[in-house]
Biopython code that builds the backbone (N, CA, C, O; Angstrom):
import numpy as np
from Bio.PDB.StructureBuilder import StructureBuilder

atoms = [
    (1, "MET", "N", (121.704, 160.708, -54.202)),
    (1, "MET", "CA", (122.250, 160.818, -52.886)),
    (1, "MET", "C", (122.994, 159.094, -52.740)),
    (1, "MET", "O", (122.416, 158.036, -52.989)),
    (2, "PRO", "N", (124.431, 159.285, -52.259)),
    (2, "PRO", "CA", (125.094, 157.765, -52.000)),
    (2, "PRO", "C", (124.568, 157.198, -50.662)),
    (2, "PRO", "O", (124.042, 157.901, -49.800)),
    (3, "VAL", "N", (124.777, 155.714, -50.553)),
    (3, "VAL", "CA", (124.194, 154.933, -49.612)),
    (3, "VAL", "C", (125.572, 155.112, -48.595)),
    (3, "VAL", "O", (126.695, 154.668, -48.834)),
    (4, "LYS", "N", (125.236, 155.727, -47.650)),
    (4, "LYS", "CA", (126.083, 155.721, -46.168)),
    (4, "LYS", "C", (127.256, 154.087, -46.197)),
    (4, "LYS", "O", (126.978, 153.044, -46.790)),
    (5, "ILE", "N", (128.134, 154.272, -45.628)),
    (5, "ILE", "CA", (128.870, 152.948, -45.753)),
    (5, "ILE", "C", (128.567, 152.736, -44.537)),
    (5, "ILE", "O", (128.057, 153.726, -44.011)),
    (6, "ALA", "N", (128.695, 151.662, -43.736)),
    (6, "ALA", "CA", (128.713, 151.278, -42.651)),
    (6, "ALA", "C", (129.870, 151.746, -41.230)),
    (6, "ALA", "O", (129.790, 151.760, -40.002)),
    (7, "THR", "N", (131.061, 152.137, -42.422)),
    (7, "THR", "CA", (132.425, 152.478, -41.747)),
    (7, "THR", "C", (132.360, 154.177, -41.960)),
    (7, "THR", "O", (133.333, 154.913, -42.125)),
    (8, "THR", "N", (131.147, 154.513, -41.914)),
    (8, "THR", "CA", (131.063, 156.210, -41.382)),
    (8, "THR", "C", (130.390, 156.226, -40.588)),
    (8, "THR", "O", (129.468, 155.450, -40.337)),
    (9, "HIS", "N", (130.862, 157.430, -39.873)),
    (9, "HIS", "CA", (130.027, 157.887, -38.430)),
    (9, "HIS", "C", (130.034, 159.621, -38.676)),
    (9, "HIS", "O", (130.842, 160.293, -39.318)),
    (10, "VAL", "N", (128.998, 159.991, -38.025)),
    (10, "VAL", "CA", (128.686, 161.009, -38.162)),
    (10, "VAL", "C", (128.868, 161.669, -37.143)),
    (10, "VAL", "O", (128.299, 160.956, -36.316)),
    (11, "LEU", "N", (129.456, 162.975, -36.310)),
    (11, "LEU", "CA", (129.982, 163.124, -35.174)),
    (11, "LEU", "C", (129.161, 164.748, -35.241)),
    (11, "LEU", "O", (128.927, 165.194, -34.118)),
    (12, "LEU", "N", (128.805, 165.468, -36.180)),
    (12, "LEU", "CA", (128.358, 166.748, -36.140)),
    (12, "LEU", "C", (127.945, 166.523, -37.583)),
    (12, "LEU", "O", (128.686, 166.206, -38.513)),
    (13, "GLU", "N", (126.392, 166.781, -37.620)),
    (13, "GLU", "CA", (125.578, 166.700, -38.685)),
    (13, "GLU", "C", (125.884, 167.938, -39.834)),
    (13, "GLU", "O", (125.694, 169.126, -39.574)),
    (14, "ASN", "N", (126.298, 167.529, -40.913)),
    (14, "ASN", "CA", (126.958, 168.042, -41.740)),
    (14, "ASN", "C", (128.173, 169.468, -41.827)),
    (14, "ASN", "O", (128.366, 170.459, -42.531)),
    (15, "GLU", "N", (128.923, 168.634, -40.330)),
    (15, "GLU", "CA", (129.968, 169.483, -39.634)),
    (15, "GLU", "C", (131.284, 168.587, -39.386)),
    (15, "GLU", "O", (132.378, 169.113, -39.185)),
    (16, "LEU", "N", (131.089, 167.172, -39.418)),
    (16, "LEU", "CA", (132.352, 166.241, -38.991)),
    (16, "LEU", "C", (132.101, 164.942, -39.331)),
    (16, "LEU", "O", (131.114, 164.438, -38.793)),
    (17, "ILE", "N", (132.799, 164.201, -40.160)),
    (17, "ILE", "CA", (132.738, 162.935, -40.553)),
    (17, "ILE", "C", (133.583, 162.278, -40.219)),
    (17, "ILE", "O", (134.690, 162.775, -40.428)),
    (18, "VAL", "N", (133.577, 160.875, -39.549)),
    (18, "VAL", "CA", (134.759, 160.319, -39.588)),
    (18, "VAL", "C", (134.589, 158.859, -40.517)),
    (18, "VAL", "O", (133.674, 158.087, -40.231)),
    (19, "TYR", "N", (135.239, 158.647, -41.288)),
    (19, "TYR", "CA", (135.314, 157.216, -41.946)),
    (19, "TYR", "C", (136.261, 156.229, -42.117)),
    (19, "TYR", "O", (137.367, 156.312, -41.584)),
    (20, "ARG", "N", (135.889, 155.191, -42.894)),
    (20, "ARG", "CA", (137.181, 154.472, -43.549)),
    (20, "ARG", "C", (137.430, 153.972, -44.619)),
    (20, "ARG", "O", (136.712, 153.004, -44.872)),
    (21, "ARG", "N", (138.214, 154.248, -45.426)),
    (21, "ARG", "CA", (138.200, 153.834, -47.100)),
    (21, "ARG", "C", (138.568, 152.401, -46.811)),
    (21, "ARG", "O", (139.271, 151.877, -45.946)),
    (22, "GLU", "N", (137.738, 151.863, -47.998)),
    (22, "GLU", "CA", (138.389, 150.615, -48.701)),
    (22, "GLU", "C", (139.618, 149.944, -48.456)),
    (22, "GLU", "O", (140.563, 150.469, -49.045)),
    (23, "ARG", "N", (139.984, 148.645, -47.561)),
    (23, "ARG", "CA", (141.681, 148.459, -47.753)),
    (23, "ARG", "C", (142.251, 149.339, -47.016)),
    (23, "ARG", "O", (143.343, 149.738, -47.420)),
    (24, "SER", "N", (141.843, 149.775, -46.038)),
    (24, "SER", "CA", (142.742, 150.895, -45.090)),
    (24, "SER", "C", (142.278, 150.614, -43.408)),
    (24, "SER", "O", (141.133, 150.414, -43.002)),
    (25, "SER", "N", (143.505, 150.667, -42.621)),
    (25, "SER", "CA", (142.759, 149.943, -41.355)),
    (25, "SER", "C", (142.749, 151.859, -40.542)),
    (25, "SER", "O", (142.400, 152.100, -39.386)),
    (26, "ILE", "N", (143.100, 152.630, -41.293)),
    (26, "ILE", "CA", (143.444, 154.089, -40.456)),
    (26, "ILE", "C", (141.969, 154.737, -40.656)),
    (26, "ILE", "O", (141.366, 154.380, -41.668)),
    (27, "TRP", "N", (141.448, 155.492, -39.940)),
    (27, "TRP", "CA", (140.474, 156.392, -39.991)),
    (27, "TRP", "C", (140.839, 157.888, -40.690)),
    (27, "TRP", "O", (141.860, 158.550, -40.504)),
    (28, "GLN", "N", (139.739, 158.195, -41.510)),
    (28, "GLN", "CA", (140.156, 159.637, -41.989)),
    (28, "GLN", "C", (139.141, 160.215, -41.557)),
    (28, "GLN", "O", (138.240, 159.482, -41.149)),
    (29, "CYS", "N", (138.934, 161.745, -41.496)),
    (29, "CYS", "CA", (137.689, 162.112, -41.249)),
    (29, "CYS", "C", (137.385, 163.908, -42.335)),
    (29, "CYS", "O", (138.254, 164.694, -42.712)),
    (30, "ARG", "N", (136.364, 163.967, -42.470)),
    (30, "ARG", "CA", (136.074, 165.456, -43.415)),
    (30, "ARG", "C", (135.134, 166.434, -42.314)),
    (30, "ARG", "O", (134.053, 166.095, -41.834)),
    (31, "PHE", "N", (135.699, 167.448, -42.116)),
    (31, "PHE", "CA", (135.009, 168.434, -41.579)),
    (31, "PHE", "C", (134.841, 169.784, -41.981)),
    (31, "PHE", "O", (135.824, 170.365, -42.443)),
    (32, "LYS", "N", (133.733, 170.393, -41.879)),
    (32, "LYS", "CA", (133.671, 171.983, -42.609)),
    (32, "LYS", "C", (134.539, 172.904, -41.749)),
    (32, "LYS", "O", (134.677, 172.769, -40.533)),
    (33, "VAL", "N", (134.987, 173.648, -42.337)),
    (33, "VAL", "CA", (135.727, 175.151, -42.365)),
    (33, "VAL", "C", (135.129, 176.137, -42.988)),
    (33, "VAL", "O", (134.482, 175.719, -43.948)),
    (34, "GLY", "N", (135.065, 177.514, -42.810)),
    (34, "GLY", "CA", (134.977, 178.462, -43.703)),
    (34, "GLY", "C", (133.645, 177.951, -45.270)),
    (34, "GLY", "O", (133.582, 178.393, -46.417)),
    (35, "GLY", "N", (132.889, 176.993, -44.621)),
    (35, "GLY", "CA", (131.872, 176.795, -45.810)),
    (35, "GLY", "C", (132.698, 175.618, -46.642)),
    (35, "GLY", "O", (132.081, 175.155, -47.601)),
    (36, "PHE", "N", (133.788, 175.175, -46.431)),
    (36, "PHE", "CA", (134.142, 174.141, -47.560)),
    (36, "PHE", "C", (134.721, 173.002, -46.683)),
    (36, "PHE", "O", (134.950, 173.221, -45.493)),
    (37, "TRP", "N", (134.962, 171.796, -47.240)),
    (37, "TRP", "CA", (135.166, 170.795, -46.503)),
    (37, "TRP", "C", (136.500, 170.368, -46.788)),
    (37, "TRP", "O", (136.909, 170.394, -47.948)),
    (38, "GLN", "N", (137.382, 169.887, -45.624)),
    (38, "GLN", "CA", (138.415, 169.716, -45.614)),
    (38, "GLN", "C", (138.623, 168.344, -45.627)),
    (38, "GLN", "O", (137.563, 167.719, -45.584)),
    (39, "ARG", "N", (139.936, 167.449, -45.684)),
    (39, "ARG", "CA", (139.895, 166.118, -45.458)),
    (39, "ARG", "C", (141.736, 165.948, -44.839)),
    (39, "ARG", "O", (142.718, 166.571, -45.242)),
    (40, "ALA", "N", (141.661, 164.986, -43.868)),
    (40, "ALA", "CA", (142.643, 165.065, -42.908)),
    (40, "ALA", "C", (142.731, 163.459, -42.287)),
    (40, "ALA", "O", (141.721, 162.918, -41.837)),
    (41, "SER", "N", (143.637, 162.990, -42.309)),
    (41, "SER", "CA", (144.184, 161.400, -41.607)),
    (41, "SER", "C", (143.589, 161.362, -39.987)),
    (41, "SER", "O", (143.940, 162.380, -39.390)),
    (42, "THR", "N", (143.033, 160.723, -39.412)),
    (42, "THR", "CA", (143.684, 161.026, -37.911)),
    (42, "THR", "C", (145.293, 160.014, -37.275)),
    (42, "THR", "O", (146.141, 160.010, -36.383)),
    (43, "LYS", "N", (144.881, 159.330, -38.428)),
    (43, "LYS", "CA", (146.313, 158.670, -38.073)),
    (43, "LYS", "C", (146.038, 157.458, -36.781)),
    (43, "LYS", "O", (146.970, 156.931, -36.174)),
    (44, "GLU", "N", (144.716, 157.187, -36.544)),
    (44, "GLU", "CA", (144.241, 156.417, -35.776)),
    (44, "GLU", "C", (143.802, 155.126, -35.866)),
    (44, "GLU", "O", (143.147, 155.457, -36.854)),
    (45, "ARG", "N", (143.519, 153.808, -35.741)),
    (45, "ARG", "CA", (143.287, 152.649, -35.878)),
    (45, "ARG", "C", (141.975, 152.200, -35.380)),
    (45, "ARG", "O", (141.182, 151.466, -35.969)),
    (46, "LYS", "N", (141.843, 152.783, -34.122)),
    (46, "LYS", "CA", (140.447, 152.653, -33.484)),
    (46, "LYS", "C", (139.701, 153.955, -32.958)),
    (46, "LYS", "O", (140.100, 155.024, -32.498)),
    (47, "LEU", "N", (138.242, 153.322, -33.266)),
    (47, "LEU", "CA", (137.293, 154.627, -33.623)),
    (47, "LEU", "C", (137.455, 155.355, -32.949)),
    (47, "LEU", "O", (137.654, 156.476, -33.419)),
    (48, "ASN", "N", (137.480, 155.157, -31.097)),
    (48, "ASN", "CA", (137.177, 156.361, -30.236)),
    (48, "ASN", "C", (138.049, 157.001, -30.065)),
    (48, "ASN", "O", (137.712, 158.095, -29.613)),
    (49, "LEU", "N", (139.764, 156.808, -30.287)),
    (49, "LEU", "CA", (141.068, 157.658, -30.744)),
    (49, "LEU", "C", (140.440, 158.539, -31.934)),
    (49, "LEU", "O", (140.305, 159.748, -31.743)),
    (50, "ALA", "N", (139.985, 157.866, -33.368)),
    (50, "ALA", "CA", (139.637, 158.635, -33.990)),
    (50, "ALA", "C", (138.811, 159.801, -34.058)),
    (50, "ALA", "O", (139.099, 160.903, -34.525)),
    (51, "LYS", "N", (137.721, 159.405, -33.519)),
    (51, "LYS", "CA", (136.873, 160.613, -32.764)),
    (51, "LYS", "C", (137.103, 161.437, -32.211)),
    (51, "LYS", "O", (136.466, 162.465, -32.440)),
    (52, "VAL", "N", (138.260, 161.436, -31.063)),
    (52, "VAL", "CA", (138.509, 162.513, -30.342)),
    (52, "VAL", "C", (139.665, 163.331, -31.196)),
    (52, "VAL", "O", (139.691, 164.555, -31.064)),
    (53, "LYS", "N", (140.808, 162.561, -32.240)),
    (53, "LYS", "CA", (141.298, 162.988, -33.206)),
    (53, "LYS", "C", (140.778, 164.172, -33.960)),
    (53, "LYS", "O", (141.221, 165.315, -34.073)),
    (54, "ALA", "N", (139.613, 163.526, -34.489)),
    (54, "ALA", "CA", (138.844, 164.326, -35.672)),
    (54, "ALA", "C", (138.790, 165.603, -34.825)),
    (54, "ALA", "O", (139.782, 166.325, -34.919)),
    (55, "LYS", "N", (138.158, 165.861, -34.307)),
    (55, "LYS", "CA", (137.244, 166.924, -33.400)),
    (55, "LYS", "C", (138.914, 167.615, -32.897)),
    (55, "LYS", "O", (138.909, 168.846, -32.913)),
    (56, "GLU", "N", (139.475, 167.352, -32.722)),
    (56, "GLU", "CA", (141.041, 168.260, -32.162)),
    (56, "GLU", "C", (141.029, 168.650, -33.451)),
    (56, "GLU", "O", (140.685, 169.824, -33.593)),
    (57, "LEU", "N", (141.370, 167.874, -34.755)),
    (57, "LEU", "CA", (141.771, 168.663, -36.514)),
    (57, "LEU", "C", (140.586, 169.842, -36.630)),
    (57, "LEU", "O", (140.883, 171.036, -36.686)),
    (58, "MET", "N", (139.601, 169.495, -36.650)),
    (58, "MET", "CA", (138.409, 170.000, -36.465)),
    (58, "MET", "C", (138.538, 171.692, -36.089)),
    (58, "MET", "O", (138.416, 172.681, -36.812)),
    (59, "ILE", "N", (138.813, 171.560, -34.759)),
    (59, "ILE", "CA", (138.951, 172.697, -33.570)),
    (59, "ILE", "C", (140.270, 173.539, -34.049)),
    (59, "ILE", "O", (140.216, 174.756, -34.228)),
    (60, "THR", "N", (141.293, 172.875, -34.210)),
    (60, "THR", "CA", (142.664, 173.176, -34.993)),
    (60, "THR", "C", (142.168, 174.031, -36.195)),
    (60, "THR", "O", (142.231, 175.260, -36.222)),
    (61, "ALA", "N", (141.741, 173.362, -37.038)),
    (61, "ALA", "CA", (141.507, 174.221, -38.087)),
    (61, "ALA", "C", (140.849, 175.644, -38.246)),
    (61, "ALA", "O", (141.194, 176.614, -38.921)),
    (62, "GLU", "N", (139.794, 175.443, -37.404)),
    (62, "GLU", "CA", (138.887, 176.884, -37.008)),
    (62, "GLU", "C", (139.700, 177.876, -36.517)),
    (62, "GLU", "O", (139.573, 179.035, -36.913)),
    (63, "ILE", "N", (140.922, 177.399, -35.297)),
    (63, "ILE", "CA", (141.608, 178.397, -35.153)),
    (63, "ILE", "C", (142.419, 178.763, -36.293)),
    (63, "ILE", "O", (142.552, 179.979, -36.432)),
    (64, "ARG", "N", (142.983, 178.043, -37.128)),
    (64, "ARG", "CA", (144.026, 178.719, -37.948)),
    (64, "ARG", "C", (143.752, 179.361, -38.961)),
    (64, "ARG", "O", (144.526, 179.991, -39.682)),
    (65, "LYS", "N", (141.704, 179.110, -39.135)),
    (65, "LYS", "CA", (141.076, 180.390, -39.910)),
    (65, "LYS", "C", (140.794, 181.481, -39.406)),
    (65, "LYS", "O", (140.572, 182.504, -40.054)),
    (66, "ARG", "N", (140.773, 181.381, -38.194)),
    (66, "ARG", "CA", (140.147, 182.526, -37.171)),
    (66, "ARG", "C", (141.529, 183.470, -37.651)),
    (66, "ARG", "O", (141.301, 184.449, -38.362)),
    (67, "ASP", "N", (142.755, 183.208, -37.310)),
    (67, "ASP", "CA", (143.940, 183.516, -37.292)),
    (67, "ASP", "C", (144.647, 183.941, -39.063)),
    (67, "ASP", "O", (145.818, 184.263, -39.265)),
    (68, "ASN", "N", (143.961, 183.863, -39.741)),
    (68, "ASN", "CA", (144.038, 184.096, -41.242)),
    (68, "ASN", "C", (145.234, 183.163, -41.530)),
    (68, "ASN", "O", (146.194, 183.478, -42.234)),
    (69, "LEU", "N", (145.079, 182.075, -40.955)),
    (69, "LEU", "CA", (146.732, 181.375, -41.603)),
    (69, "LEU", "C", (145.781, 180.327, -42.542)),
    (69, "LEU", "O", (144.554, 180.306, -42.436)),
    (70, "PRO", "N", (146.543, 179.458, -43.481)),
    (70, "PRO", "CA", (146.044, 178.186, -44.550)),
    (70, "PRO", "C", (145.725, 176.932, -43.386)),
    (70, "PRO", "O", (146.482, 176.363, -42.600)),
    (71, "VAL", "N", (144.550, 176.812, -43.600)),
    (71, "VAL", "CA", (143.907, 176.080, -42.709)),
    (71, "VAL", "C", (144.672, 174.103, -42.938)),
    (71, "VAL", "O", (144.882, 173.205, -42.124)),
    (72, "ILE", "N", (144.883, 174.229, -44.648)),
    (72, "ILE", "CA", (145.579, 173.075, -44.918)),
    (72, "ILE", "C", (146.541, 173.460, -45.647)),
    (72, "ILE", "O", (146.323, 174.158, -46.637)),
    (73, "THR", "N", (148.158, 172.959, -45.185)),
    (73, "THR", "CA", (149.296, 173.719, -46.393)),
    (73, "THR", "C", (149.403, 172.244, -47.242)),
    (73, "THR", "O", (150.569, 171.859, -47.157)),
    (74, "ARG", "N", (148.792, 171.541, -47.824)),
    (74, "ARG", "CA", (148.484, 170.227, -48.657)),
    (74, "ARG", "C", (149.836, 170.773, -49.694)),
    (74, "ARG", "O", (150.790, 170.035, -49.938)),
    (75, "ARG", "N", (149.714, 172.156, -50.221)),
    (75, "ARG", "CA", (149.895, 172.865, -51.823)),
    (75, "ARG", "C", (150.698, 173.733, -51.337)),
    (75, "ARG", "O", (150.393, 174.503, -50.427)),
    (76, "PHE", "N", (152.162, 173.669, -52.090)),
    (76, "PHE", "CA", (153.066, 174.898, -52.138)),
    (76, "PHE", "C", (152.364, 175.938, -52.445)),
    (76, "PHE", "O", (153.064, 176.833, -51.971)),
    (77, "ARG", "N", (151.544, 176.397, -52.870)),
    (77, "ARG", "CA", (151.409, 178.117, -52.845)),
    (77, "ARG", "C", (150.427, 178.376, -51.354)),
    (77, "ARG", "O", (149.841, 179.458, -51.352)),
    (78, "ASP", "N", (150.239, 177.615, -50.292)),
    (78, "ASP", "CA", (150.016, 177.890, -49.074)),
    (78, "ASP", "C", (151.113, 178.136, -48.214)),
    (78, "ASP", "O", (151.011, 178.956, -47.301)),
    (79, "VAL", "N", (152.208, 177.466, -48.436)),
    (79, "VAL", "CA", (153.321, 178.072, -47.695)),
    (79, "VAL", "C", (153.807, 179.300, -47.545)),
    (79, "VAL", "O", (154.186, 179.652, -46.428)),
    (80, "PRO", "N", (153.856, 179.878, -48.277)),
    (80, "PRO", "CA", (154.265, 181.621, -48.268)),
    (80, "PRO", "C", (153.646, 182.268, -47.319)),
    (80, "PRO", "O", (154.174, 183.107, -46.589)),
    (81, "ASN", "N", (152.317, 181.854, -47.275)),
    (81, "ASN", "CA", (151.128, 182.548, -46.430)),
    (81, "ASN", "C", (151.272, 182.004, -44.699)),
    (81, "ASN", "O", (150.487, 182.402, -43.839)),
    (82, "LEU", "N", (152.141, 181.271, -44.480)),
    (82, "LEU", "CA", (152.648, 181.177, -43.289)),
    (82, "LEU", "C", (153.688, 181.635, -42.473)),
    (82, "LEU", "O", (154.851, 181.453, -42.831)),
    (83, "PRO", "N", (153.423, 182.209, -41.416)),
    (83, "PRO", "CA", (154.471, 182.988, -40.650)),
    (83, "PRO", "C", (155.823, 182.506, -40.519)),
    (83, "PRO", "O", (156.125, 181.343, -40.253)),
    (84, "CYS", "N", (156.624, 183.465, -40.722)),
    (84, "CYS", "CA", (158.260, 183.285, -40.649)),
    (84, "CYS", "C", (158.448, 183.003, -39.125)),
    (84, "CYS", "O", (158.064, 183.760, -38.233)),
    (85, "SER", "N", (159.108, 181.775, -38.940)),
    (85, "SER", "CA", (159.293, 181.447, -37.212)),
    (85, "SER", "C", (160.856, 182.461, -37.256)),
    (85, "SER", "O", (161.163, 183.155, -36.286)),
    (86, "VAL", "N", (161.425, 182.418, -38.091)),
    (86, "VAL", "CA", (162.788, 183.036, -37.886)),
    (86, "VAL", "C", (163.307, 184.726, -37.642)),
    (86, "VAL", "O", (164.069, 185.356, -36.909)),
    (87, "CYS", "N", (162.353, 184.968, -38.769)),
    (87, "CYS", "CA", (162.078, 186.805, -38.872)),
    (87, "CYS", "C", (161.022, 187.205, -38.097)),
    (87, "CYS", "O", (160.721, 188.399, -38.100)),
    (88, "LYS", "N", (160.172, 186.129, -37.183)),
    (88, "LYS", "CA", (159.301, 186.840, -36.421)),
    (88, "LYS", "C", (158.039, 187.945, -37.352)),
    (88, "LYS", "O", (157.265, 188.719, -36.790)),
    (89, "THR", "N", (158.103, 187.801, -38.322)),
    (89, "THR", "CA", (156.964, 188.360, -39.177)),
    (89, "THR", "C", (156.109, 187.245, -39.862)),
    (89, "THR", "O", (156.264, 186.028, -39.761)),
    (90, "SER", "N", (155.094, 187.986, -40.639)),
    (90, "SER", "CA", (153.665, 187.364, -41.007)),
    (90, "SER", "C", (153.448, 187.270, -42.500)),
    (90, "SER", "O", (152.396, 186.811, -42.943)),
]
sb = StructureBuilder()
sb.init_structure("model")
sb.init_model(0)
sb.init_chain("A")
sb.init_seg("    ")
for serial, (resi, resn, name, xyz) in enumerate(atoms, 1):
    if name == "N":
        sb.init_residue(resn, " ", resi, " ")
    sb.init_atom(name, np.array(xyz, "f"), 0.0, 1.0, " ", f" {name:<3s}", serial, name[0])
structure = sb.get_structure()
């Protein structure tokens, strides 16, 4: 098991982790949605703000999962699953 780095903070055990990468001042987060780990940037430089943003990202992802929307649209194959805002269909 890897050693936990000093810049890693566990907010929810096995659910939500905030960490800072080497040579970066921006906090990142990992959270579990639907049994899969997702990664996202909090875009925050202060730890307290990053913790709040990480919780918001996790809640938003859970809501998207519940509504059968892609949790992360990092890949093009997820884009066709988004609802169309012009034609009001999904």
